[in-house]
N, C-alpha and C positions, 0 to 999 in steps of 0.2 A: 910356934911361934907362923902366926900365917902363910900363909899359900898363896902364892902369887907371884909373879914375873921377875920381880926383885928381890924377891927370896930361896928363888927357883935350886940356886948353886947352894944354899947351905945344907937343903937336903943327900946333895950326889953318895955321902958316904953312905947313907941307912937307906935308901929305895933308890930307883932306876927315874932319869931325867930325861926331859929331852936334852940330846945334843945338837940336833938341828938350831940351827935361825930361821926363831920362827917369826922375826921380822921378815922375814923373806919369804914365809907363804900366804901364796891369797887360797883367797878363795875361790871355787872351781865346783862344790857343790853344795849346795842351801838343803836343809835339812827340816824338817816339819817335824817334832813331837820326839825334843832331845829331853828324857826320861834315864832312866836304868841302862833299860840296856842297851838303848842306842849308843851309851858311849861307852858300854863293858863289849861291844863287837862293833859297829861301823867302822866307826871314832877308831877305838884301838886299831883296827884292819890299816888306815890312812894312816896315824899316829908309827905303825912300824915299816912301814911304806917312809916315809919321811926319815927316821931312823935310818934308814938306806939310801938316803941321802936324791931321797926318788921320791917324783911326787909335789913335787911345791908349788905347783898351779893345782894342787888337790884338798885344798883347805878346806875347810866345810864350817857354812854359817847355820849356826842353829839359829829354828824360828817358834815363838813361842807364837800361839792363838789363844790358847785359855785365860780365863780369867788368874787362873790359878798358876800359868808361869811365872807369875812375876816373881814368885821367891826364887825363880831358876835365873830368871833372868838378873835378879840385886848379887846372887851369888858369884853366877857368871863375873858379871863387870865386877865385884870386889878382885876378884880373884884370878882377873887376865883370860878365862877362859878355863882356865887350868883344875883340873881334880885329880884324883888318887883311886888307881884299880889294884881294887886288892884281890887275888885269888887264893880261894880259901882251903887250903889240901885236907882231906879228910884228916891228918897226922896231926891237926894244930897248923901243920906249916903257911905263908906266908907268902907267897909272890907280888913286890909291889911297886905296880908304878906310880908317877905322875903321866897324865898322859896332855900332850901339846897340839895336835891337830884342831881343834875346834879354836880359832882363830876370831869367831863375830860372833850376835848374837845380837837378837832384833826381836820385840816384843810385840805381836802386831793390833794389840791394842790398842795401844799408843800412838804408831805410826804408821801402819796399813802402805801406804805409799813408798815407805822407805823399802819394806821387804817386795813390794815392788819389783822396786827398782832393781832391787836386789838380784831380781829374779830373771828380770827383764836382760840383763847387762850383760854384754859378752862374753866376761871371763868364764860366767853361769855356763856346764854344762850339764850338771845334774842334777836335778831335783830328785831327793829321796824323802820315804815315809814311815814312820811308824807310828800309825794317828788309832793303834791296837783296829782288833777283831770290828769292834759298832762305827769305827771312824769311817769305814769309805762308807755310810746312809746307805745300807742296802739290805732288802728282805732278803733271809738266809735261805725262808723258802720255796720266794716267786723268780730267785736275781734281780728284781725290779728298786729302780731307783726313789729314793720315797721326797716326790717333789712337794710332801705335803708336809716337812719339815719346819719350824718358823723363824731358823737359821738362814736354810736354804733357800729360801720364799724372798727372805726380805733382799737377800744377795743376787737373786734374780730381779729385785726390781730394774728401771733405767736411774740409771748415774748412784746407784748403790755403791757406798765405801763400806770392800770388802771384807767381810766379816772368816769368815768359815776359810778353811781350806782351798774347797772347790774356788768358789769366787777370791782369794787370791792367786789360785795358781794361773786359773786357768786369763784373770786382766794381765799378768803379763804376758804368759801366750799372744794375749791378744797383742798387745803392744809388739813385743817381738815379731808378729809377722808386719805390724803395719809398719812394722822397720827396715822387712824385707831381712830377715834373719832367721834363719831354721830353730825348729823349738830343741829346748833342754830334753831329758832323757830322764822320764815320770819310772822313777824307780820304787817301788814299795819292797820294805822289810818285814809284811807283818805278818803274819802267823795263820791267814786264809789259802785254802788251794786255788792255785793260781791264782794267783797275790795280782802276778800284771795285768791279768784277763779280767779283772776285779777293778782294775787304777786304771785301765781302758774303759770301760764299758763306763762307771760312773762317771767320769772324766769329763768325757765325751757325750756322755747324757747330761750334766748341763753348760759342758761349751752350744751343744744345741740349743736348750731352749736358751740362750744369752746370745745366742748368733750360727746360724745352722755352719755358712763357710765354713767362718771359728773351725767347727767342729770339723766338717770335713778334712780340712789345713793339718788339724792336730792326729787324724785316724790316715792321714795319708803320709806325712811327715814326721807325722812323731815315733817315739820308743815308748816300750812298757816292758822293762823283761821279768821272767819271775824269776824270782826268786823264793831259795827256804834260807832258814838262820835258825839257830840253836845257841843258846845259853841261859842256865837258868841263872836267872838275875832276880834275886828277890827285893821288896826295899831296903830303900837303907835305911838303916835303923839307928837310934842316940848311942845305941853300947854300940854300935861299928864307928860312929863316930868317935866316942869317947876310946875306945881299942884302940884305934890309929892313931889317938893323941896322947897315947901312953905305950904303945911303943916303938914312936918315932919321934917323939914331941911336935908333930906337923900336926896346924889345924887346920883341918879346912872340913867347910859347910853342908859341903855333897859331898860324899866320895862315895864309889860306888864298890859292891863286894861282890862276887860271883862267885860258881866254881871255874874248876878250870880249862874242863871241856869248852871245844865252844867249833863249830864248823859254820859253813858258806856257803853255798849253792849258787851260782846263777848264767843264765842265759845272757850268754855274747853278745847283745842286742841297742844297742849303744848309736845316736845320734851324732854325738862329737864326741866321743870318746873315750876313753874311763884311766880311772886309773890302772898297775897291773898289778893287781889286786893278785893276781895265780902266782908271783913273786913274794908274798908271806900265808899261802897255805890255802889260799880258797879255790875253790875248784868250779870252774870254768865249761860248763860241760852246753848241751845242742839242747839239751833239753831237760826240764828241772823237774818233771811231773814223776817218774819214779825216786825220789828221794822227797821229794815233799809231802808225798800219801807216806811213803815209811814216818815223817818223821809226824805230819798232824796225827795216825789214824794209834800209833806207836807210843811218843814220847806225850805228844800232847792228851790225845785222847787216857790217856793211862792216870798221866795227871789230873781227868774228873775221873777218871774210877777208882783211884785214892783217896777222893779229898771228900767226896759226901760221905760215903761208907768211915774215913778213917773221924769227920768231925762227928758224927752221931753214936760211937764208940771212946770217946771221949778225948782223942788226940786233936794236938793243936799245933804242930809244929812236924812237918814233911817225913823229915827222918826217921821219927819216930814211928811213922806206919808205914812205910817200906822195910825196917828195921824187926819188924812184927812180921813172920814166916808167914805169916794163915793172907794178911795183903798182901804179901811177896808172893805169893804161889796162886793167887786168884789174879792177880796181876799180870803173870806170866801166861796163868793158863787164859785168857785173855787175851795177846797178844798172842800166843801160840796156835790157840782154838779160831781166831774172828776174827781178830785183824788184818793177821798175816799172809790169808789166805785171799784176802782185796786188795794185794798189793800187787804193784808189776816187778819186773826184774829189779834190780837197784844196782848196775854199774860199781863194780871196784869195794861194796860193801855185803861182808857175813851180817851176813840177818842175822845169824843167833848170837853170834858177839856185841853186834848192837843192843839187842834187847837184856845179856846179861850185864852190858855196859849200863842200860839204861838202870836197874834197879840198885847199880852198884850207887849211879848218880845223885836219885831219887834218897839214898839212905846217907848224904853222905852230913856228919853231924853240927858241923863248923856252917857251913852254907843257914840252915837257921831258916832254909823258909818255912813260912804258916800257912796248912791250912785254909786255914778263910781266904787267903791271899787268891788260891787253885780253885774256892767257890765264887764267886765274884764274875760280875758276867754271865752268871751259866748260859740265859735265854743269846747270847751271838757263839758262847764257845761250842755247845753241847753241838744244835744243828752242826757248824761245820767240820768239826771234828769225829764225832762219834757218832751220830745218824747217819753219816756214810756208811760207815761200815755196817750197819744195820739194813740198811736197802742195798747196797749188796747182795748180803747175805737173805736176803728175801730174795731175792731174784733170781738167787742162784741153789738155791734150797738151802745154806749153808745154815751154820750154828749163829743162833742171839740170844741164848740166855743171858751170857755174861754184860754182854754190852747192854742190851732190854733190864736188865737188875740194876748198874747203872744209873737210865733214866729213872726208874721206881725210887734209887736214894734223892737222888736228886727230888722228885715231887718231894721225898719223903721233910731231907731238908728242907726245902722254900716254905713246911708249914711254921717255920718260925722258932720252933720249938724241942732242944735237944732229947737225946733220952733222962736224962737226968733234973728236967723240964726247969733246964734256966732257956729265957731269949735266944733265939741266933741273928745277929745282925746280918741282916740279908742285902747285899748290895750290887742289885742289880737293874737296869734300865727298864726295864718290863718288868719289876717289884710291886706295882701298884694293880695290874690283872693277873700277876702266876700267883700271889699268896692269898687270894682269895678265894684261885680257883684246888691251888690247896688243901685249903680249911674242907672243902666240899668232900672232899677223896675219902674218907671215913662212908660217907651217906654211901657216894659216886664214885667209883674206885677210876672212874677213867676220867674224870674230871678236867684236870691235870692235863692229860693228852690231848682232848677234843680241843686245845686251844689252835688252831690251823695255822697262826699266825708261824708257829715257832713249831711243828709238827706235822705239817703237809698234811698228808691222808692218813701216815701211820695208824689213825685212829681205824680207820676203814679195815687192813688187816685184819683179821683174824688171828691168824699165829702169833702178830707182837702183841697184839693187844690182853692173848691169852697170858703170855711168858711175863707181859708188864705186871695183872694184877693176879698172876703168882706172885713175884715179887715183895711188891707193894706190902699183901695183905701179911707177907711171910714180916717182914719192916715192921710192920703196928703189930704183928703179933708177940715177936719172937729178939726185935730189937737188932741192929746191923750185924753185928760181928756172930749173931746164931745165924741170919740169914747168910753169914760169908761159910758159914762151916756147910749149911744146906745146900752150898750149891758146891762145894767143895766134893761133898759129900754123892 
């Protein structure tokens, strides 16, 4: 049976469904980037509040900006914005619920003005974002906003119809300012250190290029809370759709499957109020920094630590890598010896237990997260998650051997051929520049890390270069697994 508002009651014996009246829910949040993670995380928390009889003014209006978002628009329309969230436990058990907190979906390429007016409406109090690390249009090494991006340049033209997230959001803020309204809060939920600061910098930079007075108003009156988000959410596969149908006779065109673990920490800094997320397990704190450093340098960087070595060794699923004792020992050694010393004290968190839990989460066989997913868009991820660990330890004299070996494993992966001689499908916005550099490194071992746009001045650090070239040579001569064994010894 197809999932929609008319059939919702028919599933109530098999899965949890919203028992609140969705017709009474209004959109107070406009969200850009309605992918699997948002639907497994922020939208789930709003749904929990609605189920408690709270937050009826905090429903979500999703927005698609990219041409590829058309499919999501079609699914949302067909299913009245309902979808299924299946939390998959290691023992094979599922916790399954239909989520009802998204009540509307707009597709900007077809009607940009409808998106802008939705944000300009008095009812909208928060604009939230999961637009990926690369969506903020800034250099990870310089921090500078890329004004030469053709889409950004087009949106900056006078009287342009906005097509980017920046153009749409800033135009909505301009209309609010002209109408004497307060700005909405812009809330980043992406895996970037200081994501609120990055959002403030990039959006105000765009606004300044359009209208300096508008940028000043946004800076003075607006709010950009930092947040830390966590839940492993793989891409939805046909197998997930089929298993949902087999288990519950439920036809959902785009469900979400994720792990049971979830965490959200954010600063209490909002212009027009917020939902009472603390009622459903969210941590509201004065300073997110310790939590985000913990997550980015332990969880996210550890994903990078396992994915390239794992792929080169022949693994294709994350749990297979994490269940291999050699890889688990390597991850734990990286976290203990190199990442943890760069962290701040994390109130309320037992770091030893947290790291143990990470290995268990990565090992969950039911998630079936792919190694290739973790290897994608490395030029965005490595500079934000792993290189800061290396830089901090270089500054303090701490160890860098393991983190640097991860960089070398990325460089070897970027050559585009695995150890069995099979081609690797490199997915990275800098693929055209990085792959040729990787192919040069057998003759020039530092060719890859000489790319200052990605690595900054690390090429000038003798200790980093020595560790890197040693690890890369081992990868070429001995292979990924033997290289890890050498690091263990």
